C-alpha positions in Angstrom: 6.4 13.1 12.3 6.4 10.1 10.1 3.4 9.1 8.1 2.9 5.7 6.6 1.4 5.1 3.1 -1.5 3.2 4.7 -2.7 6.4 6.3 -2.5 8.3 3.0 -4.5 5.6 1.3 -7.2 5.6 4.0 -7.3 9.4 3.8 -7.6 9.2 0.0 -10.5 6.8 0.3 -12.3 9.1 2.8 -11.8 12.3 0.7 -12.8 10.5 -2.5 -15.9 9.1 -0.9 -16.7 12.5 0.6 -16.2 14.1 -2.8 -18.5 11.6 -4.6 -21.3 12.0 -2.0 -20.8 15.7 -1.6 -20.7 16.4 -5.3 -24.3 15.3 -5.7 -25.3 18.4 -3.5 -23.9 20.9 -6.0 -25.9 22.0 -8.9 -24.8 23.0 -12.4 -21.5 22.1 -13.8 -19.6 21.9 -10.6 -21.4 18.9 -9.2 -20.4 16.3 -11.8 -16.9 17.7 -11.7 -16.6 17.1 -8.0 -18.1 13.6 -8.3 -15.6 12.8 -11.1 -12.6 14.0 -9.1 -13.9 12.2 -6.0 -14.1 9.0 -8.1 -10.6 9.5 -9.4 -9.2 10.0 -5.9 -11.1 7.0 -4.5 -9.9 4.7 -7.3 -6.3 6.0 -6.9 -6.5 5.2 -3.2 -7.8 1.7 -3.9 -4.9 1.2 -6.3 -2.5 2.3 -3.6 -4.1 -0.1 -1.1 -3.7 -3.0 -3.5 -0.1 -2.1 -4.2 0.7 -1.8 -0.5 -1.0 -5.2 0.2 1.1 -6.9 -2.5 4.3 -5.2 -1.3 3.6 -6.3 2.3 2.8 -9.9 1.2 6.0 -10.1 -0.8 8.2 -8.8 2.0 6.8 -11.3 4.4 7.5 -14.1 2.0 11.1 -13.0 1.4 12.1 -13.3 5.0 15.4 -15.0 5.3 14.9 -18.6 6.6 16.8 -19.6 9.7 19.6 -22.1 9.0 18.7 -25.6 10.0 22.3 -26.8 10.5 24.9 -25.1 12.6 27.7 -23.3 10.8 31.2 -24.6 11.4 33.3 -22.2 13.2 36.7 -23.5 12.0 38.1 -24.1 8.6 38.6 -27.8 9.1 34.9 -28.4 9.0 34.4 -26.7 5.6 35.3 -27.8 2.1 37.8 -25.6 0.5 38.3 -25.9 -3.3 
């Protein structure tokens, strides 16, 4: 089964948010640790979303334009140097 990077980014955002919210329920030293790692995962997922958005935008801009004129199918119609 093939997974896209978008689904990984959305899962990272979900787990990071869950870690940040769920970390407040823990007491002692474990709570701030879980909140910190949740924040790290959420920020990493946001960075991934930004990179994927830029990559998608660049690839749509680099689409090859369709030729406006027809290509000659014989050598007599071309310049040969």
